[in-house]
C-alpha positions as CSV (number, residue, x, y, z in Angstrom):
1,M,99.2,-46.3,100.1
2,S,97.0,-48.7,102.1
3,P,98.0,-52.3,102.2
4,R,96.2,-54.7,99.9
5,T,93.3,-56.4,101.5
6,R,93.6,-60.2,101.7
7,R,90.9,-62.2,100.1
8,T,88.6,-64.0,102.6
9,S,89.2,-67.7,102.5
10,I,87.1,-70.7,103.2
11,A,89.3,-71.3,106.3
12,D,88.3,-67.8,107.6
13,V,84.6,-68.7,107.2
14,A,85.2,-72.0,109.1
15,R,86.9,-70.3,112.0
16,R,84.2,-67.6,112.2
17,A,81.4,-70.3,112.2
18,G,83.3,-72.7,114.5
19,V,83.2,-75.6,112.0
20,S,85.6,-77.5,109.8
21,V,86.6,-76.4,106.3
22,G,84.8,-79.6,105.1
23,T,81.6,-78.4,106.6
24,V,81.8,-75.0,104.9
25,S,82.5,-76.9,101.6
26,N,79.4,-79.0,102.1
27,V,77.3,-75.9,102.7
28,L,78.6,-74.4,99.5
29,N,78.3,-77.5,97.3
30,R,76.2,-80.1,99.2
31,P,73.9,-78.2,101.6
32,D,71.6,-81.2,102.1
33,R,74.4,-82.9,104.0
34,V,74.5,-80.2,106.7
35,S,72.0,-79.7,109.5
36,P,69.8,-76.6,109.2
37,T,71.4,-75.1,112.4
38,T,74.9,-75.5,111.2
39,R,74.1,-74.4,107.7
40,E,72.6,-71.2,109.1
41,R,75.7,-70.5,111.2
42,V,78.0,-71.0,108.2
43,E,75.8,-68.8,106.0
44,A,75.9,-66.1,108.6
45,A,79.7,-66.2,108.7
46,I,79.8,-66.0,104.9
47,A,77.6,-62.9,105.0
48,E,79.6,-61.3,107.8
49,L,83.0,-61.8,106.0
50,S,81.6,-61.1,102.5
51,F,83.1,-64.3,101.4
52,V,83.1,-65.1,97.6
53,R,84.3,-68.5,96.5
54,N,87.3,-68.6,94.2
55,G,85.8,-70.0,91.0
56,S,89.1,-70.4,89.2
57,A,90.5,-72.6,92.0
58,R,87.3,-74.6,92.2
59,Q,87.4,-75.2,88.4
60,L,91.0,-76.4,88.7
61,R,90.1,-78.8,91.5
62,A,87.2,-80.2,89.6
63,G,89.2,-80.5,86.4
64,R,86.5,-78.7,84.4
65,I,87.0,-75.1,83.1
66,T,83.7,-73.3,82.7
67,T,84.8,-69.8,81.7
68,V,85.0,-68.6,78.1
69,G,86.3,-65.3,76.7
70,A,85.0,-63.2,73.8
71,I,86.8,-60.2,72.2
72,V,84.6,-58.0,69.9
73,L,85.5,-54.9,68.0
74,D,83.2,-52.5,70.0
75,I,80.8,-53.7,72.6
76,S,79.0,-50.3,72.5
77,N,77.9,-51.1,69.0
78,P,74.4,-52.6,69.3
79,F,75.3,-55.2,66.7
80,F,78.0,-56.7,69.0
81,T,75.8,-56.3,72.1
82,D,73.3,-58.6,70.4
83,V,75.9,-61.0,69.2
84,T,77.3,-61.2,72.8
85,R,73.8,-61.8,74.2
86,G,73.5,-64.8,71.8
87,I,76.9,-66.2,73.1
88,E,75.9,-65.6,76.7
89,E,72.5,-67.3,76.5
90,R,74.0,-70.4,74.8
91,L,76.8,-70.7,77.3
92,T,74.4,-70.2,80.3
93,A,72.4,-73.2,79.1
94,D,75.5,-75.3,79.9
95,D,76.5,-73.4,83.0
96,Y,79.4,-71.6,81.4
97,T,80.5,-68.1,82.3
98,L,81.4,-65.4,79.6
99,M,84.1,-62.8,79.9
100,V,83.8,-60.0,77.3
101,A,86.2,-57.4,76.1
102,S,86.4,-54.8,73.3
103,S,89.5,-54.5,71.2
104,D,88.4,-51.1,69.8
105,R,89.9,-52.4,66.5
106,E,93.4,-52.1,68.0
107,P,95.7,-55.2,67.6
108,E,97.5,-54.3,70.8
109,R,94.3,-54.3,72.9
110,E,93.3,-57.6,71.3
111,A,96.7,-59.1,72.2
112,R,96.4,-57.8,75.8
113,Y,93.0,-59.2,76.4
114,L,94.0,-62.6,74.9
115,R,96.9,-62.7,77.4
116,L,94.6,-61.8,80.3
117,F,92.1,-64.4,79.3
118,E,94.8,-67.0,79.1
119,E,96.1,-66.0,82.6
120,H,92.5,-66.5,83.9
121,G,92.5,-70.0,82.5
122,V,89.6,-69.8,80.1
123,R,88.5,-72.8,78.1
124,G,88.5,-70.9,74.9
125,V,88.1,-67.5,73.2
126,M,85.8,-66.2,70.5
127,V,87.5,-63.4,68.6
128,V,86.5,-60.8,66.0
129,P,90.1,-60.3,64.6
130,T,91.4,-56.8,64.2
131,G,93.4,-57.8,61.1
132,E,93.6,-60.6,58.5
133,S,96.4,-62.5,60.1
134,I,95.4,-65.0,62.8
135,D,98.9,-66.3,63.6
136,H,98.6,-65.0,67.1
137,L,95.3,-66.9,67.5
138,L,96.9,-70.1,66.2
139,A,99.6,-69.7,68.9
140,V,96.9,-69.4,71.5
141,R,95.3,-72.6,70.2
142,E,98.7,-74.4,70.3
143,R,98.7,-73.7,74.0
144,G,95.5,-75.7,74.5
145,I,92.9,-72.9,74.4
146,G,90.0,-73.3,71.9
147,V,89.7,-70.5,69.3
148,V,86.6,-69.6,67.2
149,L,86.6,-66.7,64.8
150,L,83.5,-64.6,65.3
151,D,82.0,-62.5,62.5
152,H,85.0,-63.5,60.4
153,P,85.6,-66.3,57.9
154,S,88.6,-68.4,58.8
155,P,91.6,-68.3,56.5
156,V,92.6,-71.8,57.6
157,D,90.5,-74.9,57.7
158,S,91.5,-76.0,61.1
159,V,90.0,-73.0,63.0
160,S,86.2,-72.9,63.3
161,S,84.4,-69.7,62.3
162,V,81.0,-68.0,62.0
163,A,80.5,-65.1,59.6
164,V,78.0,-63.3,57.4
165,D,78.4,-62.9,53.7
166,D,79.1,-59.2,53.7
167,V,79.8,-59.1,50.0
168,L,76.3,-60.2,49.4
169,G,75.1,-57.6,52.0
170,G,76.8,-54.8,50.2
171,A,75.3,-55.9,46.9
172,L,71.8,-56.1,48.4
173,A,71.9,-52.5,49.6
174,T,73.3,-51.2,46.4
175,R,70.9,-53.1,44.1
176,H,68.0,-51.7,46.1
177,L,69.2,-48.1,45.6
178,L,69.7,-48.8,41.9
179,D,66.2,-50.2,41.7
180,Q,64.9,-47.0,43.3
181,G,66.4,-45.1,40.4
182,H,69.6,-43.8,42.0
183,T,72.6,-43.5,39.7
184,R,75.1,-41.8,42.1
185,I,75.5,-43.4,45.5
186,A,77.7,-42.5,48.5
187,F,79.2,-45.2,50.7
188,L,80.1,-44.1,54.2
189,N,82.6,-46.8,55.0
190,G,85.3,-47.6,57.6
191,T,88.9,-48.5,56.9
192,H,89.5,-51.3,54.5
193,S,91.8,-53.1,57.0
194,I,88.5,-54.2,58.7
195,R,87.3,-57.2,56.8
196,Q,83.6,-56.3,57.0
197,C,84.2,-52.8,55.5
198,A,86.3,-54.2,52.6
199,D,83.7,-56.9,51.8
200,R,80.7,-54.5,51.9
201,L,82.6,-52.2,49.5
202,E,83.3,-55.1,47.2
203,G,79.6,-56.1,47.2
204,A,78.6,-52.5,46.3
205,R,81.0,-52.3,43.5
206,R,79.9,-55.7,42.1
207,A,76.3,-54.7,42.1
208,L,77.1,-51.5,40.2
209,A,79.2,-53.4,37.7
210,D,76.5,-56.0,37.2
211,A,74.0,-53.2,36.5
212,G,76.3,-51.8,33.8
213,R,77.6,-48.9,35.9
214,D,81.1,-47.8,36.3
215,P,81.8,-48.3,40.1
216,D,84.5,-45.6,40.0
217,A,82.0,-43.0,38.7
218,A,78.8,-44.1,40.3
219,L,80.1,-44.8,43.9
220,V,81.5,-42.1,46.1
221,E,83.3,-43.7,49.1
222,V,83.9,-41.6,52.2
223,T,86.0,-43.1,55.0
224,V,84.6,-42.4,58.5
225,P,84.8,-43.6,62.1
226,L,82.3,-46.5,62.7
227,D,79.9,-44.6,64.9
228,A,77.2,-41.9,64.8
229,N,79.8,-39.1,64.8
230,G,81.4,-40.7,61.7
231,G,78.0,-40.6,60.0
232,E,77.8,-36.9,60.8
233,T,81.3,-36.2,59.4
234,G,80.6,-38.1,56.2
235,I,77.3,-36.3,55.5
236,R,78.9,-32.9,56.1
237,A,81.5,-33.7,53.5
238,L,78.9,-34.9,51.0
239,L,76.7,-31.8,51.6
240,E,79.6,-29.6,50.6
241,A,80.2,-31.5,47.3
242,D,79.1,-29.9,44.0
243,D,77.7,-33.2,42.6
244,R,75.8,-34.5,45.7
245,P,74.7,-38.1,45.6
246,T,71.0,-38.9,45.8
247,A,71.5,-42.0,48.0
248,V,73.8,-42.9,50.9
249,F,74.7,-46.5,51.9
250,C,76.2,-46.7,55.4
251,V,78.5,-49.4,56.6
252,N,76.5,-49.9,59.8
253,D,73.4,-48.5,61.5
254,L,75.3,-46.3,63.9
255,V,76.9,-44.5,61.0
256,A,73.4,-44.3,59.4
257,L,72.0,-42.8,62.6
258,G,74.5,-40.0,62.5
259,A,73.9,-39.5,58.8
260,L,70.1,-39.3,59.3
261,R,70.5,-36.8,62.2
262,T,72.8,-34.6,60.2
263,L,70.6,-34.6,57.1
264,R,67.6,-33.6,59.1
265,R,69.4,-30.7,60.8
266,A,70.5,-29.5,57.3
267,G,66.9,-29.5,56.1
268,V,67.5,-32.4,53.7
269,S,64.5,-34.7,53.5
270,V,65.0,-38.5,53.9
271,P,64.0,-40.2,51.6
272,D,62.6,-37.4,49.3
273,D,66.0,-35.6,48.8
274,V,68.4,-38.4,49.8
275,A,67.7,-42.1,50.3
276,L,69.5,-43.8,53.2
277,V,70.4,-47.4,53.9
278,G,72.2,-48.9,56.9
279,Y,73.6,-52.2,57.8
280,D,73.0,-54.7,60.7
281,D,69.3,-53.9,61.3
282,V,69.8,-53.3,65.0
283,T,66.8,-52.7,67.3
284,F,66.6,-49.0,66.9
285,A,66.5,-49.1,63.0
286,A,62.8,-49.7,62.9
287,E,62.1,-47.2,65.8
288,L,63.5,-44.0,64.2
289,A,61.3,-41.1,63.2
290,T,62.1,-42.2,59.6
291,P,62.4,-46.0,59.9
292,L,65.7,-47.1,58.4
293,T,66.2,-49.5,55.6
294,S,69.0,-51.9,56.6
295,V,70.8,-55.1,55.8
296,R,69.8,-57.5,58.5
297,Q,72.4,-59.8,60.0
298,P,71.3,-62.7,62.3
299,R,73.1,-61.2,65.3
300,H,71.8,-63.6,68.0
301,E,72.3,-66.7,65.9
302,L,75.8,-65.6,65.0
303,G,76.8,-65.5,68.7
304,A,74.9,-68.7,69.6
305,R,76.5,-70.7,66.8
306,A,80.0,-69.5,67.8
307,A,79.3,-70.6,71.4
308,D,78.1,-74.0,70.1
309,M,81.4,-74.4,68.3
310,M,83.4,-73.5,71.4
311,L,81.5,-76.0,73.6
312,R,82.3,-78.8,71.2
313,G,85.9,-78.6,72.3
314,T,89.3,-78.5,70.7
315,D,89.2,-82.2,69.6
316,A,86.1,-81.7,67.4
317,P,86.4,-81.1,63.7
318,A,86.5,-77.5,62.7
319,E,83.2,-76.0,61.4
320,H,82.7,-73.0,59.1
321,V,79.3,-71.3,58.9
322,V,78.4,-68.3,56.7
323,F,75.0,-66.8,57.3
324,K,73.2,-65.0,54.5
325,P,72.0,-61.4,55.2
326,E,68.7,-60.0,54.0
327,L,67.5,-56.5,53.1
328,V,64.8,-55.0,55.2
329,V,63.1,-52.1,53.3
330,R,61.7,-49.3,55.3
331,E,60.7,-45.6,54.7
332,S,64.3,-44.2,54.5
333,S,64.9,-45.4,51.0
334,T,61.5,-46.0,49.4
335,T,61.1,-42.9,47.3
336,R,62.5,-43.1,43.7
337,A,65.1,-40.7,42.7
338,P,64.1,-37.8,40.5
C-alpha cells in the first residue's frame, strides 16, 4: 500500500515561491496588496503544487461557518434534485456551500451522514427524515448545529420545517379521477413508514369517502419501490387482476413513468383504457409521449425556503411553512371512464 500523500500547505507554497506565508495569504485573500510580479510568482507556485486552501480551517479562523448539509431521501429522484437546486441557489446568494447526501430511506445512512456533517463542522443540516421520530435531530441541535426539517412537518414547535400538504395532494388526484367517471382506482404507493406515502393515501381515502364511496372497496393499494421499476411491478400485478381498475394514481412521477411504460408495452391505451395520474410534476411529466397529469409541488420554493430558515440561525424563532399542491391536468387522465 502506498503511503498517504500529505496535503500541500500554504507554507509549501511560500517556500516554492520564495516569499513569506503572509504574502501567500495576501495573494489568496487580498491580492491588491501584492505587487503583480510577486503575485504571479505565488500563483505559479500554487499551480505547480496543485494547492487547494483548507476551507474548514479558514472558516474556523474567521469564526464564520459557511457550509450547510442536506440529507434527502433519494437525490436521483428529480423531485429532490429540484429541491436541492432551490437550496443551493439560495445559499449561493449568501456565499454558503452545500453538502448533499441521500439516505436512501435508511435510518442508518441518515445517522451516518449526520455524523459526517457534524465532523465537517457544518453550520446546520436540512433533513428529510426517514421516520417519524426526530429525537436524533434534536440531539444534533443540542450540540449547536441548526436543524430544519425538509419536506416534512415538524412534530415539535421548536424545530423549523417546510412541507407540502400531501393529504390535500392525494385528495386532488383522487377527486379528479372520480370526476372523470372512475369508480375503481389503484394507488401505487410506497411503504406507510414514509410520511409522504401515508399522507397521500389518507388524502385519497378521504376524497373517496367524501364522494360517498367506500375507500376499502373503491381503492386498490399496491405497495411498490418508489422508482420506475416499482411502477412496472405494480402495473404487472394489476394487469393480472380479474377486476382491473380503470384508473391508476401513482405516489410519484417516477412510479408513474414505469407504469406508463408497462401499460404501453402491454397494449393498454392511456388514457382510453386506463387513466394515469402522478405526483410531483417533475420536468419530464409534460414531455412524455402521453403528457402526464400530476400533482405539482413547489420544488424549488420548498428548498429555497428551507435554506432561508437555516440562514436565520439557531437563535431565530422556529418557523413552519406548509405549501399547497395543485393538480396539473394533461392527456394521461382526460378521457372519461366507460
